[in-house]
C-alpha positions as CSV (number, residue, x, y, z in Angstrom):
1,M,-94.1,-30.5,117.3
2,D,-91.3,-28.5,118.9
3,S,-91.2,-29.7,122.5
4,D,-89.9,-26.4,123.8
5,T,-92.6,-24.2,122.3
6,G,-95.5,-26.5,121.5
7,L,-95.5,-25.3,117.9
8,S,-95.6,-27.5,114.8
9,E,-92.4,-27.4,112.7
10,E,-94.1,-25.5,109.9
11,T,-95.6,-22.9,112.3
12,L,-92.3,-22.4,114.0
13,N,-90.5,-22.0,110.7
14,M,-93.1,-19.3,109.6
15,E,-92.7,-17.6,113.0
16,L,-88.9,-17.6,112.7
17,D,-89.1,-16.2,109.1
18,E,-91.2,-13.3,110.4
19,I,-88.8,-12.7,113.3
20,V,-85.8,-12.6,110.9
21,L,-87.7,-10.2,108.6
22,E,-88.3,-7.8,111.5
23,I,-84.8,-8.0,112.7
24,D,-83.4,-7.4,109.2
25,A,-85.4,-4.1,109.0
26,P,-83.9,-1.0,107.4
27,F,-81.3,1.0,109.4
28,G,-83.0,3.1,112.1
29,E,-85.8,0.6,112.7
30,L,-85.3,-1.7,115.7
31,S,-87.9,-4.2,116.7
32,V,-87.4,-5.0,120.4
33,A,-90.3,-7.5,120.2
34,A,-88.5,-9.3,117.3
35,I,-85.2,-9.4,119.3
36,R,-87.0,-10.8,122.3
37,A,-88.8,-13.4,120.2
38,A,-85.4,-14.4,118.7
39,Q,-84.0,-14.8,122.2
40,K,-86.9,-17.0,123.0
41,H,-86.1,-19.3,120.0
42,R,-82.3,-18.9,120.3
43,D,-81.4,-22.4,119.3
44,Q,-83.7,-22.5,116.3
45,I,-82.9,-19.0,114.9
46,V,-79.1,-18.8,115.1
47,S,-78.5,-20.4,111.7
48,R,-80.9,-17.9,110.1
49,L,-79.1,-15.0,111.7
50,V,-75.8,-16.4,110.5
51,Q,-77.2,-16.4,107.0
52,L,-77.9,-12.6,107.4
53,I,-74.3,-12.1,108.3
54,E,-73.1,-14.2,105.3
55,R,-75.4,-12.4,102.9
56,A,-74.3,-9.0,104.2
57,V,-70.6,-10.0,103.8
58,Q,-71.3,-11.2,100.2
59,D,-73.3,-8.0,99.4
60,V,-70.3,-5.8,100.5
61,K,-67.9,-8.0,98.6
62,D,-70.1,-7.5,95.5
63,G,-69.9,-3.7,96.0
64,G,-73.4,-3.4,97.5
65,K,-74.4,-1.0,100.2
66,L,-75.9,-2.4,103.4
67,E,-79.3,-0.9,104.3
68,T,-80.6,-3.3,107.0
69,N,-79.8,-4.2,110.6
70,G,-79.9,-8.0,110.6
71,H,-76.2,-8.7,110.4
72,F,-75.5,-6.4,113.5
73,L,-78.1,-8.1,115.7
74,H,-76.8,-11.6,115.8
75,C,-74.9,-11.1,119.1
76,S,-78.0,-9.8,120.8
77,C,-79.6,-13.2,120.8
């Protein structure tokens, strides 16, 4: 169990996955609730947000067009 939140590791991971999905929404959609949840789980979610940045960089290098917000929101947490 995560001592800070009282959640099991599996439950916390599922919650973090949901938060990241909401944060990485299409441009124009901004989930304030997801950002606040990410802030609440800052230490646990940072690596997942870094992955969004890395994926966005790779997508651009591969000639793709970015259509989601996640890589912009890392600094908000």
